[in-house]
C-alpha positions as semicolon CSV with decimal commas, in nm:
position;residue;x (nm);y (nm);z (nm)
1;M;8,290;10,770;20,460
2;K;7,958;10,944;20,415
3;N;7,815;10,978;20,064
4;A;7,757;11,339;20,114
5;H;7,795;11,656;19,921
6;G;8,006;11,819;20,203
7;R;8,269;12,060;20,178
8;A;8,524;11,785;20,230
9;R;8,433;11,620;19,903
10;L;8,626;11,855;19,677
11;P;8,949;11,839;19,868
12;L;8,921;11,459;19,891
13;S;8,851;11,441;19,523
14;L;9,154;11,651;19,438
15;A;9,368;11,432;19,659
16;V;9,232;11,112;19,472
17;F;9,328;11,307;19,152
18;V;9,684;11,353;19,261
19;I;9,747;11,006;19,353
20;W;9,570;10,885;19,044
21;A;9,789;11,091;18,822
22;A;10,099;10,967;19,015
23;I;9,992;10,602;18,946
24;T;9,924;10,664;18,570
25;M;10,237;10,887;18,484
26;L;10,499;10,721;18,731
27;G;10,374;10,386;18,635
28;G;10,408;10,469;18,273
29;M;10,769;10,579;18,340
30;L;10,840;10,248;18,513
31;L;10,698;10,051;18,218
32;S;10,919;10,242;17,962
33;G;11,223;10,186;18,179
34;G;11,276;10,567;18,210
35;Q;11,320;10,597;17,839
36;T;11,134;10,851;17,635
37;Q;10,899;10,717;17,380
38;S;10,593;10,799;17,177
39;L;10,257;10,686;17,308
40;I;10,205;10,436;17,029
41;E;10,558;10,284;17,102
42;G;10,452;10,244;17,475
43;L;10,128;10,064;17,351
44;S;10,321;9,826;17,132
45;K;10,534;9,692;17,427
46;G;10,258;9,555;17,620
47;P;9,936;9,632;17,820
48;L;9,924;9,969;17,990
49;W;9,928;9,825;18,354
50;N;9,968;10,167;18,505
51;V;9,629;10,267;18,345
52;V;9,464;9,940;18,476
53;A;9,603;10,004;18,837
54;A;9,499;10,367;18,826
55;F;9,135;10,265;18,721
56;L;9,141;9,989;19,001
57;F;9,245;10,250;19,257
58;L;8,951;10,470;19,163
59;V;8,701;10,165;19,182
60;A;8,832;10,116;19,541
61;V;8,799;10,492;19,637
62;I;8,443;10,504;19,508
63;L;8,333;10,190;19,699
64;I;8,507;10,317;20,024
65;A;8,376;10,651;19,997
66;G;8,034;10,543;19,892
67;W;7,994;10,772;19,592
68;R;7,675;10,669;19,428
69;D;7,611;10,986;19,199
70;L;7,881;10,934;18,930
71;K;7,621;10,835;18,661
72;F;7,718;10,473;18,615
73;V;7,363;10,407;18,499
74;A;7,192;10,335;18,160
75;P;7,102;10,634;17,947
76;N;6,760;10,762;18,041
77;P;6,584;10,766;17,802
78;V;6,768;10,533;17,562
79;S;6,662;10,770;17,287
80;S;6,895;11,020;17,409
81;L;7,160;10,824;17,241
82;R;7,046;10,975;16,920
83;I;7,293;11,254;16,989
84;M;7,581;11,009;16,938
85;W;7,568;11,047;16,547
86;L;7,874;11,258;16,544
87;P;8,073;11,039;16,762
88;A;7,978;10,742;16,552
89;L;8,084;10,931;16,230
90;Y;8,426;10,995;16,389
91;V;8,481;10,640;16,473
92;V;8,386;10,504;16,135
93;T;8,621;10,766;15,955
94;F;8,896;10,649;16,189
95;V;8,847;10,296;16,116
96;V;8,820;10,360;15,727
97;L;9,149;10,552;15,733
98;A;9,325;10,293;15,942
99;V;9,212;10,032;15,678
100;I;9,333;10,239;15,391
101;L;9,674;10,302;15,551
102;G;9,696;9,927;15,617
103;L;9,605;9,777;15,955
104;P;9,884;9,672;16,190
105;R;9,921;9,312;16,293
106;L;9,610;9,167;16,479
107;D;9,775;9,127;16,825
108;L;9,889;9,485;16,825
109;L;9,539;9,608;16,733
110;L;9,387;9,410;17,016
111;L;9,650;9,542;17,253
112;I;9,541;9,908;17,150
113;L;9,178;9,828;17,194
114;A;9,222;9,672;17,541
115;S;9,444;9,947;17,662
116;T;9,218;10,234;17,522
117;I;8,916;10,073;17,698
118;F;9,096;10,116;18,031
119;V;9,209;10,470;17,936
120;G;8,835;10,550;17,869
121;L;8,722;10,386;18,193
122;S;9,002;10,550;18,395
123;E;9,004;10,903;18,263
124;E;8,620;10,935;18,246
125;T;8,575;10,798;18,609
126;M;8,836;11,046;18,721
127;F;8,717;11,363;18,543
128;R;8,352;11,337;18,430
129;G;8,281;11,123;18,732
130;I;8,457;11,199;19,055
131;I;8,607;11,571;18,971
132;F;8,292;11,683;18,813
133;Q;8,068;11,573;19,084
134;A;8,288;11,705;19,351
135;L;8,296;12,048;19,180
136;R;7,918;12,057;19,169
137;T;7,932;12,071;19,552
138;R;8,110;12,409;19,529
139;V;8,025;12,579;19,203
140;K;7,738;12,604;18,953
141;L;7,699;12,365;18,657
142;W;7,870;12,567;18,376
143;P;8,189;12,651;18,578
144;A;8,198;12,286;18,693
145;M;8,182;12,169;18,321
146;V;8,456;12,411;18,210
147;L;8,688;12,337;18,514
148;T;8,646;11,986;18,468
149;S;8,743;12,000;18,100
150;M;9,038;12,239;18,167
151;L;9,175;12,000;18,427
152;F;9,132;11,708;18,192
153;G;9,317;11,893;17,920
154;S;9,594;12,003;18,156
155;V;9,678;11,664;18,290
156;H;9,791;11,568;17,948
157;I;10,091;11,803;17,979
158;L;10,237;11,523;18,203
159;N;10,262;11,319;17,892
160;V;10,601;11,503;17,849
161;L;10,752;11,278;18,123
162;T;10,731;10,975;17,902
163;T;10,756;11,125;17,560
164;G;11,000;11,401;17,627
165;E;10,821;11,638;17,376
166;L;10,687;11,939;17,548
167;L;10,520;12,113;17,258
168;S;10,354;11,793;17,157
169;A;10,230;11,750;17,518
170;L;10,093;12,096;17,522
171;L;9,911;12,048;17,179
172;Q;9,756;11,724;17,318
173;A;9,648;11,916;17,630
174;F;9,470;12,163;17,431
175;T;9,301;11,931;17,196
176;A;9,203;11,695;17,498
177;M;9,035;11,997;17,665
178;L;8,827;12,044;17,355
179;S;8,725;11,685;17,321
180;G;8,671;11,677;17,704
181;F;8,409;11,929;17,668
182;A;8,230;11,709;17,419
183;F;8,246;11,425;17,671
184;M;8,108;11,645;17,929
185;A;7,815;11,739;17,712
186;I;7,738;11,371;17,634
187;L;7,734;11,305;17,994
188;V;7,503;11,586;18,072
189;R;7,254;11,513;17,787
190;T;7,232;11,146;17,836
191;G;7,242;11,139;18,211
192;S;7,491;10,847;18,203
193;I;7,872;10,830;18,195
194;W;7,892;10,514;17,984
195;P;7,828;10,684;17,654
196;A;8,117;10,911;17,723
197;I;8,342;10,626;17,829
198;V;8,267;10,435;17,509
199;Y;8,326;10,727;17,289
200;H;8,651;10,826;17,466
201;A;8,783;10,472;17,431
202;L;8,682;10,427;17,068
203;W;8,821;10,785;16,997
204;D;9,155;10,681;17,133
205;F;9,151;10,354;16,964
206;G;9,093;10,500;16,627
207;T;9,370;10,759;16,654
208;F;9,613;10,498;16,781
209;A;9,500;10,260;16,513
210;I;9,573;10,526;16,261
211;S;9,908;10,588;16,401
212;A;9,997;10,223;16,418
213;S;9,876;10,189;16,071
214;S;10,094;10,480;15,951
215;Q;10,392;10,307;16,105
216;A;10,314;9,971;15,960
217;S;10,272;10,125;15,604
218;G;10,614;10,297;15,648
219;A;10,464;10,644;15,625
220;A;10,697;10,911;15,759
221;A;10,595;11,069;16,085
222;S;10,728;11,386;16,242
223;S;10,724;11,461;16,614
224;E;10,779;11,832;16,542
225;V;10,492;12,061;16,633
226;G;10,447;12,343;16,386
227;G;10,249;12,459;16,086
228;W;10,011;12,176;15,978
229;S;10,114;11,934;16,239
230;F;9,959;12,192;16,483
231;L;9,654;12,289;16,285
232;L;9,550;11,945;16,186
233;P;9,483;11,797;16,547
234;V;9,299;12,117;16,638
235;A;9,097;12,103;16,316
236;L;9,015;11,738;16,399
237;V;8,867;11,797;16,748
238;L;8,709;12,141;16,691
239;P;8,391;11,983;16,555
240;N;8,380;11,773;16,879
241;F;8,400;12,087;17,096
242;L;8,141;12,285;16,879
243;Y;7,908;11,986;16,894
244;G;7,942;11,983;17,276
245;I;7,838;12,354;17,276
246;Y;7,544;12,281;17,069
247;L;7,433;12,000;17,288
248;L;7,444;12,226;17,589
249;R;7,256;12,519;17,415
250;N;6,963;12,479;17,662
251;V;7,138;12,378;17,973
252;R;7,145;12,652;18,244
253;N;7,324;12,686;18,578
254;D;7,005;12,600;18,758
255;H;6,988;12,250;18,639
256;V;7,075;11,991;18,906
257;L;7,243;11,654;18,865
258;S;7,098;11,501;19,176
259;T;6,899;11,245;18,975
260;D;6,974;10,991;18,700
261;R;6,752;11,168;18,449
262;P;6,921;11,372;18,160
263;F;6,833;11,715;18,066
264;A;6,572;11,779;17,806
265;P;6,686;11,880;17,468
């Protein structure tokens, strides 16, 4: 296939998205044996082979299609990584909370880390890579960023297929959309998808580690969404979203992403 920004790229990318989502979600249902379970319960049973398979599918598509503009490059300049202070603060806070609650057994912790690395790779490649660059062939920069973040959030509704909890899935979709915009801003400001992948993976690792630590310490957990159980996740990710808006304060629709250079602050 041609590595071109033609009109066929967006439909092709959306078709890839549908197949990727099917591999991820249907594979997850197969791994769970068709039983509903929480995300941390699924992680505790073994590697997320569905996520690994979905990522390998994307790698194959990228190689066959010849897409070389997905920003798998080093941040340029490296000094652009200074914007990662808030992500670093989040990750450190997550680790501290997990330690305070009482870390789970080491094998589970390593399993969570391995799984979340592939989640970060798979989801960032799909959305901030393939979908975002495909949208840029049809729409301007800001609409492409917003649409990518909305699609990233909405796909998390499909978690209801494995958890059986619609309200929780809707809440996760909303918070994922907010965090997804921060990942988008990091990509645009650093000119590389790698910082977003690392942050995404460590964010998921931190939140899952806290959940596993809570279960290990015997802390009560409620699956109902309402009251504080709704407000706390939103309050947690809102600074992410606002920071993304701040990072993009000088970015305009006439900026182009045809090079590997990031936008100036």
